[in-house]
C-alpha positions as CSV (number, residue, x, y, z in Angstrom):
1,M,91.9,11.4,307.9
2,T,90.6,15.0,307.2
3,Q,88.6,15.8,304.3
4,E,89.5,18.5,302.5
5,K,86.3,21.1,301.7
6,F,84.7,20.4,298.3
7,T,84.9,23.2,296.1
8,N,81.6,23.4,293.6
9,P,82.7,23.4,290.2
10,F,79.4,24.7,288.4
11,S,77.8,27.6,288.2
12,I,74.0,29.0,287.4
13,V,73.5,31.5,285.4
14,L,70.0,33.4,285.3
15,F,69.9,35.3,281.9
16,E,67.1,38.4,282.1
17,P,65.0,36.5,285.3
18,E,62.0,38.1,286.0
19,I,60.1,37.4,289.3
20,P,62.1,37.7,292.7
21,P,61.1,35.1,294.9
22,N,62.6,32.3,292.2
23,T,66.1,34.4,292.1
24,G,66.1,34.8,296.0
25,N,65.3,30.8,296.4
26,I,68.4,29.8,294.0
27,A,70.3,32.4,295.6
28,R,69.6,30.5,299.0
29,L,70.4,27.5,296.7
30,C,73.9,29.0,295.7
31,A,74.7,29.6,299.1
32,G,73.9,26.2,300.1
33,T,75.8,24.5,297.7
34,D,78.8,26.9,297.4
35,T,77.9,27.7,293.8
36,Q,78.5,30.9,292.0
37,L,75.6,33.3,290.8
38,H,75.7,34.7,287.6
39,L,72.5,37.4,287.1
40,I,72.3,38.7,283.6
41,E,70.5,42.2,283.2
42,P,68.2,43.3,282.4
43,L,66.1,41.9,285.5
44,G,62.6,41.9,286.4
45,F,63.3,43.2,289.5
46,S,65.7,45.8,291.6
47,I,68.2,43.9,293.8
48,S,67.1,45.4,296.7
49,D,63.9,44.5,295.9
50,K,62.2,42.9,299.1
51,H,60.8,39.8,297.8
52,L,64.1,38.7,296.5
53,K,65.7,39.7,300.1
54,R,63.2,37.6,301.7
55,A,63.6,34.5,299.8
56,G,66.9,34.3,300.0
57,L,66.4,35.4,303.8
58,D,70.2,36.1,305.5
59,Y,72.1,34.0,302.8
60,W,72.6,37.0,300.6
61,P,76.1,37.7,302.4
62,K,77.3,34.1,301.5
63,V,76.3,34.2,297.9
64,K,79.1,34.2,295.1
65,L,77.2,37.0,293.0
66,S,78.1,38.4,289.9
67,V,75.5,40.9,287.9
68,W,76.3,41.7,284.5
69,K,74.9,44.1,282.3
70,N,74.2,41.5,279.4
71,W,75.0,38.2,278.0
72,Q,78.5,39.7,276.2
73,E,79.9,41.3,279.4
74,Y,78.9,38.1,281.2
75,K,80.8,36.0,278.4
76,E,83.6,38.3,277.8
77,N,84.1,38.4,281.7
78,A,83.0,35.5,283.5
79,K,84.7,33.3,280.5
80,P,82.8,29.7,281.0
81,Q,84.5,26.5,280.2
82,R,81.2,25.0,278.9
83,L,77.6,26.5,279.0
84,V,74.8,24.0,279.1
85,T,71.2,25.6,278.2
86,T,67.9,24.5,279.6
87,S,64.9,24.1,278.3
88,A,61.2,22.8,279.3
89,K,61.0,21.0,276.0
90,R,64.3,20.5,274.2
91,G,67.6,18.9,274.7
92,T,69.4,16.1,276.2
93,H,67.4,14.2,279.2
94,L,68.7,15.2,282.1
95,F,69.3,12.1,283.7
96,E,71.6,11.0,280.0
97,F,73.5,14.3,280.1
98,K,77.1,14.3,281.5
99,F,77.9,17.1,283.3
100,L,81.4,18.3,283.5
101,P,83.3,20.4,286.2
102,G,83.2,23.8,285.1
103,D,80.0,23.9,283.4
104,H,77.3,27.2,283.9
105,L,74.0,26.0,283.9
106,V,72.2,28.9,282.3
107,L,68.3,29.2,283.0
108,G,66.3,31.4,281.5
109,P,63.3,34.3,282.4
110,E,60.4,32.6,283.7
111,T,57.6,33.4,281.1
112,R,59.9,32.9,278.0
113,G,62.8,30.7,278.3
114,L,65.9,31.1,276.7
115,P,66.1,32.9,273.2
116,E,66.5,30.9,270.4
117,W,69.7,32.4,269.1
118,M,70.8,30.4,272.3
119,F,70.1,27.4,271.2
120,D,71.7,27.8,268.0
121,E,74.9,28.9,269.7
122,F,75.4,26.5,272.0
123,K,74.9,22.6,271.4
124,H,74.5,21.6,274.9
125,A,70.9,21.5,276.4
126,V,69.1,19.8,278.6
127,N,65.7,19.4,279.4
128,I,63.9,18.2,283.1
129,P,61.1,15.2,282.1
130,T,58.0,16.4,282.7
131,T,54.5,14.6,282.0
132,D,51.8,16.2,280.0
133,N,50.4,18.4,283.1
134,V,52.3,20.9,283.4
135,R,54.2,23.0,280.6
136,S,57.4,23.4,282.8
137,L,58.5,23.7,286.1
138,N,58.9,26.4,288.8
139,L,62.2,28.5,287.7
140,S,63.7,27.7,291.3
141,T,62.9,24.1,291.5
142,S,64.7,23.6,288.2
143,A,67.8,25.4,289.3
144,G,67.9,22.9,292.4
145,I,67.1,19.7,290.0
146,I,69.7,20.3,287.8
147,L,72.2,21.5,290.1
148,Y,72.3,18.8,292.2
149,Q,72.1,16.1,289.5
150,A,75.5,17.9,287.8
151,L,76.8,17.2,291.4
152,S,76.1,13.5,291.2
153,C,77.9,13.2,288.0
154,L,81.1,14.3,289.4
155,E,83.6,11.4,289.9
156,T,84.4,13.0,293.8
157,E,82.6,13.0,297.1
158,V,80.5,15.9,297.6
159,S,80.6,17.3,301.1
160,F,79.7,20.9,302.4
161,K,81.1,20.1,305.4
């Protein structure tokens, strides 16, 4: 019996990311899970930044990457089926949320998070529960946790081989 190659139905969207190593780590995550990565400008760094490339190692050619000038250009061209915003303090508990194939998982800038209007415009938001010892988790850590939780919600076997 041959197994068909798994096609990852999720995308990660980084809205105005600021820290190159976080974006590089997320790019590596996307390469390793065959996940589309969308970067929404302005970026807090250059795509050619050495820290960005170092964090992504030699995986950049394997990343399905789209860079958009702004949120509007992303929405008009990427045509996401459903946007799932993320927050350190609001939204549905990550383990109670039902992710659906085609979801675009939207993470905000490291120092300020997503703007308020996104939570007003989009009804789906998730948070990763933490203790009061921290304000939030690192962006790349959060992206990995959320993506793998979304993959676990699929009603199909996940295999990247």
